[in-house]
Every structure is written in structure tokens, then in C-alpha cells.
N, C-alpha and C positions, 0 to 999 in steps of 0.2 A: 699257339698251336694246340690242337686237340690231342690229348694223350691217347695212346693205344695200349692194349693189353695183349701180351703174348702168353698163351697158356702152355703148361708143360707139354713137350712133345711137338710143338708147332715148329715147322721148318721155316727158316728165314726165307727160303725160296717161295714160300706162300705169300710173302709180303712184296710190295712193289719195290723193285730194285732201285729205281731212280730216287724214290722217297728215302729209302734206307741210306743212300749215299749222301744225302743232304744232312744238315744239322737237325737232329731229331731228339725229342725226349719221349720216353715211353715207360710203361709199367710192364715188368716181367713177373709172371706168377711163378715163384720158386717152390712153393708148397701150398697145400690146401689153405685157402683164405689168406695167403701171404703174398703180397705184391710189392716188389721193390721198384723204386723210382730210379730210372737209368737215363743218363745223358750220353749220347753217342754222336760224336762230332768228328768231322774230317775224314780223310782217306789215307790209306797206307797201312803199315804194320800196326796191329792193335796194341795199345797200352791201357791197362786197367789200373785206375787209381783208387785205392782203398783208404778211406778217411780214418782219422783218429777219433778218440773218445773225448768229449761227447758231442763232437761236431757232426758235419754232414758233407756232402760232396762239394759244397760251395767253398770249402777251405782250399780247394785246388784251383781257384780262379786264375792265379798267375801262372800256373803250370799248364792248364788246359789251353789257354790262348797261345802260349809259346810253342807247345808241342804240335798243335794243329797247324800253326804257321810253318812248322818245320816238317810237314808232310807225314804226320802220324795220325792214325785213327785213335781217338781218345774216348775211352768209356769210363765214366765216373758215376758211381751209384751210391744211394743212401742205404747203409746197413739197416736191416729190420729193426724197428723201434726208433729210428732216427730220421730227421728230415721229413721228406714227403712219403716215405715208405710206410707200409702197414706196421701197426704196433701191437703184435700179439702178446699174450701174457707170458708165454714160454718161448724157448728156442734161442737163448742167448749164450749157450755153450759154444765152444769153438768148432765142434763137429757140425752142428747145425748151421752156424754162420758160414762155414766153409762149404757146406753143401749148397747154400744159397749162391755162393760164388761160382761153384761148379755148374749150377743151372744156368747162370748168365753166360758162361763160356759155351756150354752145350747149345743153348737155344739160339745164340747168335752165331753158332758154328764158327767160332774163332780158332785160328791156328797161328803159330809163331807169336804167341802173346808174351808181352813183358808185364809181370805183376809188380806193382809198386805199392807197398804197404807202409803207411805212416803210423808210428806208435802202436796202438792196439792192432792196427791193420797188419803189422808184421806177423801176428799170430795166424791170420788167415793165409798168408803167403806160405809159411812153413807147413801148416796143417794141410794145405792143398797138395803138397808133395808127399807127405806121409799117408794121407787118406785117399787121395785121388791120383797118386803117382805122377803128379805134375803134368797131366794130360794137356797137350796143346801149348805148353809154356816153354819158351826158349831162353828167357832171362828173368831175373828177379831183382828187386831193389828193396832194401830195408832202410827206412828213413826214421831216425829218432825212435827206433823200434824197441818194444818191450822184450824181445827175444834175447836170451832163451828162458829166463826164470827170475821172477822178482821176489818171491817169498823167502823169508829167512827160515832155514831148516838146518838140521845138523850137518848136512853136506853142502849147504849153501849159506854159510854163516854171515856173509856180508849182505844178505838180502834184507828186504823190508820186514820188520816184525809184524806179526798178525794184528797187533794192536793198532798199527797205523792204518791198515785197511778198515778195521772196525770203526776207527775214529772218522775216517772219510765217509763211511756209510751213514754214520750217525749224523754227520753234518749235512749230508744230502737229504736225509729224511727230515731234518729240522728246518732247513732253509736252502732248498736246492739252488735257487737263483743267486742267493747270497754266496753259497759255496762256489758256484761257477764264476762269479765276479772276482773273488779272491784268487781262484785257480787260474783265471786268465792272466792276471798280472804276473804270477810266477811262470806261467806257460811261455810268455813272451819276454821274460826277463825285465819287466817294468819295475823300476824303483825310483827313489828320489833323484838319482843322478842320471839314470838311463831310461829314456822313453822312446823305444824303437818304432812305435806306431802311434797314431793319433788316438785321442780319447774316443772319437766317433767310430774308428775302426775297431777298437777294443770292445766297444758296446755292440757293434755289429756281430762280432764273433760270440759275444755273450748271448745275443738274441738267437743265433743259430743253435747254440747249445740248449737254449730254453725250449726249443721245439722237440727235443728228444722226450720220449715217454719217461716218467719217473721210474717205472719198473725196469725199462731197458737200461737206463743210466746206472741203476744199482747192480743189476745182474751182469752187465758187461764189465763193470768194475771188478766184480768177483772173478769173472773169467780171466781177465788179463792179470789180475793180482795173484791168482792161485794156480794157473795152468803151467805145467812144467813141460817145456819143449826141448829139453836138453838131449833126449834120446832121438829126437826127430831131425836134428840138424844135418845128420849125414845123408838124409833123403833128399836134401836140396842139391841136385846134381847138375845145375846149370850155372853159367856165369852170374854172379851175384854182386851187386853194388851195395855197400854198407856205408851209410853216412850218419854221423852223429855229432852234435855239438858237445864240447867238453865243459860247458857251463850249464848243462841241462840239469835243472833242479827237480824236474818231474820224473824223468827216467834217467838215472845216472849212467853215464857211459861205461864206467868200469864194471858195472853189474850186468850190462846188457851187450851192447854192440862190440865191445872189446872181446868179450867171451865168444860171441857169435862168430867173429872173424877168425878165432882160433879153431873153430870146428867145421865151418862151411868150407869145403875144399877149394872151390874156384871163386874167390872173392877179391874185390877191390875195396879196401877199407880206407875211408877218408874221414879225418877228424877236422871239424870246423872249430878253429880256435875261438874261444869266447862266445860261442853261439848257444842260445837257449834252446828249449824244446821246440818252440814254434818256428823253426828255421825255414819252413815253407814260405813264410812271409819275411822274416827278418833277414834271411840270406837268400832271398828268392832268385836273384840274378845268378849267383854262383851255383845254387842248386839246379837251376834250369840248364846251365851250361854243362854241369857234371852229368846230369841225366841225359842230355843230348849226346854228349861224347860217348857215354855208355851204350845208348841205344844204337848209335851208328858204328860202334866198334865191331 
């Protein structure tokens, strides 16, 4: 299918309605010289899926199919710097990333949206409420999310020390693909005893990560490692689903989702016993059912 480009300010009414209702992929220009690759499938209430680092929209493969079959319109996009989207040199702070999300919502004229953010994507979800007042959003979901704050500070003593982030950055600069290879095993909880996905699928996810720009990979790691969302949690004023695995070695549950559940007023907090970070695949059936129940509630 030939990709289309929607420029800022373009009304969706200017596009062919029947084509829009079919399965489509398109590029949406969210800023000057920045076009994001967007998949827009199905009919019904819109659900926006925001991918994790350093993946792309393809990570949601098992959720997209399921949600479309259950009568939801599913929008999944590649964050700037990742997948098929533009790879500008700058713009990997959460304000800019969230402005990109806002442009997608505005240009597609979406209402009654559910935002679903995985890992790093939880930051865009929360920042959308604090920066854009949650315009058009009626529900939110934080899956294996980095919210609210990862860095070790005097008032966040259990956080990750700065040296850990510096070591990660050095590894990415030295051998980005080698880093991703090792990262993926921890991401999905792969070890000598436990192999929850095939070698081929693990290599596929590594390939998706390799498509990210080196600059975006580094700068986004800084953003999710150092951005403090603690004072923004109270702005999330819609029903919120929080799901996290208690065997997550990438984003520890006690540092993140447990704290988020204490501060977000209207939330349903679900802990997946023994689940790793990449539960969108390892616990895909349960995650899909929990998402569906939440969306229909």
C-alpha cells in the first residue's frame, strides 16, 4: 500500500472516509521535517499503543490483532528515531515526544481515546496529561512502565545509580547490537532454565531494535532514566490500568508501578507473578484479556 503523508493542520475530513476506515498505514508530519509512521487499523473506540525502548510498533503484533478483532480502532506508531519514522538529531525529551503524540491525536481527530504505554511509553502517557491536559483521552494503561522515576537521588534512594545509566550508554556506544542482544535476553527473562520464546523470535526483536537510530537510542535512554514524573501523577485523572511483572529485571516493579499505583487516583493495579519485562509476548493472552476487560469496563 502506498504511504500517505498528513501535514500539520490537515483535517481528516479532507481524506477519503472509506479508505480511512480500512486497514491503513500512513505518515503523519508532527513537526518540521519529522514524519512518524502510523498504523491505523479497525473500527470502534480508538486505542493508541506506544512502544517501548528500543523497539517499534511491531512489538504490539499480538495486541493489535486481538483488539481489532474485538471491535477497537488500533493506532500504533513508531516514536521519532525508531522503526520507520524520521530520525532527527534532536527531540528525544519527553516534552517533544509527547507533542508528537498530541499531533497524532489532533490530526486524526480522535476522541474517547485509551492510551497504552509500555515501559518508556508510560512517560508519554503521563506527560500527555500534565502537558496537554489529557485532551481526548478517557482511559490510560501503563504496562511494565518506567513511571514515576528511575534515578537514585536523595529522595529516591532505591533508584538506579547514575553509574548504571552511564555504563549502559558506554555499552551502546561501544557495540549497540551486542548490547541489544544481551538486553533482549534479560528483557524476556531468558536464562539456562527458562526460554519463553524461540531463538528466531528473540532475533526478530533484536532486528527491530537495530533499526533505531543510534542517537535516538542513547537520548531516549537518558530521557527515561532521568525524567522525574512524580509530581505529574496527580494529573492522570482518568481510569488507569497498571500492569507489571514482579520478575522484571529491566524496570523493577517496586521502584515503578507499585509507586505509581499509590499516587494515581483511579487505578486498577495488577501484578503478574513471575513475569519479566517483555510480558507483551510472554504473558500475551493474559495481557490481552486484561486490556479487553479494562477497555470494555
